[in-house]
C-alpha positions as CSV (number, residue, x, y, z in Angstrom):
1,M,43.1,140.0,-160.5
2,S,44.4,136.7,-159.0
3,T,42.7,134.8,-156.2
4,Y,44.7,133.0,-153.6
5,T,43.7,130.4,-151.0
6,Y,45.9,129.5,-148.0
7,T,45.4,126.9,-145.3
8,P,46.7,128.3,-142.0
9,T,48.2,126.2,-139.3
10,G,48.1,126.6,-135.5
11,V,45.0,128.9,-135.5
12,C,41.2,128.6,-135.4
13,S,40.8,129.8,-138.9
14,K,40.7,127.0,-141.5
15,E,41.1,129.0,-144.7
16,I,42.3,132.4,-145.8
17,K,41.2,133.6,-149.2
18,F,42.0,136.9,-151.0
19,D,42.5,138.6,-154.3
20,L,45.6,140.5,-155.4
21,E,45.5,143.2,-158.1
22,D,48.5,145.4,-158.7
23,G,50.0,144.4,-155.3
24,K,46.8,145.4,-153.5
25,L,44.6,143.2,-151.3
26,H,41.0,142.7,-152.1
27,N,38.1,140.5,-150.9
28,L,39.9,139.0,-147.9
29,S,37.9,136.4,-146.1
30,F,38.6,133.8,-143.4
31,K,36.8,130.5,-142.9
32,S,36.2,129.9,-139.1
33,G,38.1,131.8,-136.4
34,C,37.0,134.9,-134.4
35,P,34.4,136.5,-136.7
36,G,34.5,140.0,-135.3
37,N,38.2,140.3,-135.3
38,L,38.7,138.7,-138.7
39,S,35.9,140.7,-140.3
40,A,37.6,143.9,-139.0
41,I,41.0,142.8,-140.4
42,S,39.3,142.2,-143.8
43,K,37.8,145.7,-143.8
44,L,41.0,147.4,-142.6
45,V,43.2,145.8,-145.3
46,E,40.9,146.3,-148.3
47,G,42.7,148.0,-151.1
48,K,46.0,148.3,-149.1
49,D,49.4,147.4,-150.3
50,A,49.9,143.6,-149.7
51,R,53.6,143.8,-148.8
52,E,53.0,146.6,-146.3
53,I,50.1,144.6,-144.7
54,A,52.3,141.5,-144.4
55,D,55.1,143.4,-142.8
56,I,52.7,145.0,-140.2
57,L,50.9,141.7,-139.3
58,R,54.0,139.4,-139.3
59,G,54.8,138.1,-135.8
60,N,51.5,139.0,-134.2
61,L,50.7,136.2,-131.7
62,C,47.5,134.8,-130.2
63,A,47.2,133.1,-126.8
64,G,50.6,131.4,-126.7
65,R,50.1,129.7,-130.1
66,G,53.3,131.1,-131.6
67,T,51.2,132.5,-134.4
68,S,47.8,134.1,-135.1
69,C,45.3,134.5,-137.9
70,A,47.0,137.9,-138.7
71,D,50.4,136.2,-138.7
72,Q,49.1,133.4,-140.9
73,L,47.7,136.1,-143.3
74,S,51.2,137.6,-143.5
75,K,52.5,134.1,-144.5
76,A,49.7,133.7,-147.1
77,I,50.6,137.1,-148.6
78,D,54.3,136.3,-148.7
79,Q,53.5,133.0,-150.5
80,A,51.2,134.7,-153.0
81,L,53.7,137.5,-153.8
82,A,56.4,134.9,-154.3
83,Q,54.4,133.2,-157.1
């Protein structure tokens, strides 16, 4: 299992951290941001295929920011899978 840490931009969250094992997401956590929503995202994606989750969340926007914590997660996943 590999652990990845990503620093998002343009959102309230300051850090996204997760594990990847056999292409599946585990132990997703966000530092700062909207705790209820981000906790729910973490629960919903646990054990799911990382590529599929990135494709679902990519382009999700928050309050005119041009991105969101979910969109930033998709970028984090893409980066991790490219390594």
